[in-house]
C-alpha positions in Angstrom: 0.0 0.0 0.0 2.8 2.4 0.8 4.5 1.7 -2.5 1.4 2.5 -4.5 1.3 6.0 -3.2 4.9 6.6 -4.4 4.1 5.4 -7.9 1.1 7.6 -8.6 1.0 9.2 -12.0 1.3 12.9 -12.4 -1.8 15.0 -12.6 -2.5 17.3 -15.5 -4.3 20.6 -14.8 -5.7 22.3 -17.8 -6.5 26.0 -17.8 -8.5 27.6 -20.6 -8.5 31.4 -20.5 -8.8 34.5 -22.7 -5.4 35.8 -23.8 -5.8 38.9 -21.6 -5.4 36.8 -18.5 -2.2 35.0 -19.5 0.3 37.3 -17.7 -1.7 37.1 -14.4 -2.0 33.3 -14.8 1.7 32.9 -15.6 2.7 35.0 -12.6 0.4 32.9 -10.3 1.6 29.6 -11.7 5.2 30.7 -11.0 4.2 31.3 -7.4 2.1 28.2 -7.0 4.2 25.5 -8.7 7.7 24.4 -7.9 8.9 24.7 -11.4 6.2 26.1 -13.8 8.7 26.5 -16.6 9.2 22.8 -16.9 5.7 21.7 -16.0 3.4 23.9 -18.1 2.8 24.1 -21.8 1.0 27.0 -23.5 -1.2 26.8 -26.7 -3.0 29.7 -28.3 -6.0 29.3 -30.6 -8.9 31.4 -31.9 -12.4 30.1 -30.8 -15.5 30.1 -32.9 -16.4 33.6 -31.8 -13.0 35.0 -33.0 -11.6 35.4 -29.4 -8.0 34.4 -28.8 -7.8 31.8 -26.1 -4.9 30.2 -24.3 -4.8 26.6 -23.1 -2.3 26.0 -20.4 -1.5 22.4 -19.4 0.5 21.9 -16.2 1.7 18.5 -15.1 2.0 18.4 -11.3 2.9 15.7 -8.9 0.6 14.4 -6.3 2.0 16.6 -3.6 1.4 19.8 -5.5 -2.0 19.0 -7.0 -4.2 19.9 -4.1 -2.5 23.2 -3.3 -2.3 24.2 -7.0 -6.0 23.3 -7.6 -7.2 25.3 -4.6 -5.2 28.4 -5.4 -6.2 28.3 -9.1 -9.9 27.8 -8.2 -9.8 30.7 -5.7 -8.1 33.2 -8.0 -9.2 32.2 -11.5 -12.4 30.1 -11.5 -14.4 33.1 -12.7 -12.1 34.0 -15.6 -11.0 30.5 -16.6 -12.2 27.1 -17.2 -10.2 24.6 -15.0 -10.1 20.8 -15.4 -7.9 18.0 -14.1 -6.8 14.6 -15.4 -6.9 11.9 -14.5 -10.4 12.5 -13.4 -10.0 11.8 -9.7 -11.6 14.3 -7.4 -9.4 16.8 -5.7 
């Protein structure tokens, strides 16, 4: 049982936001995650309404996921769409 907790897969947090929020999100991710430069990937696209959106995918370990999720929810749940994979509850 102890070994299974050590071998948990990383969790991917996905953030979907308008381009205007990216600098604020990036700053917060730097403060929340141990190494956001290595754990986050950014993708830009234009949605069907012509708005530029940014998708940020951050891979975090089990120790960071709860803290990261809570802080992102508190600061960005109104401006962003947040999801997590695998689909376990946080």
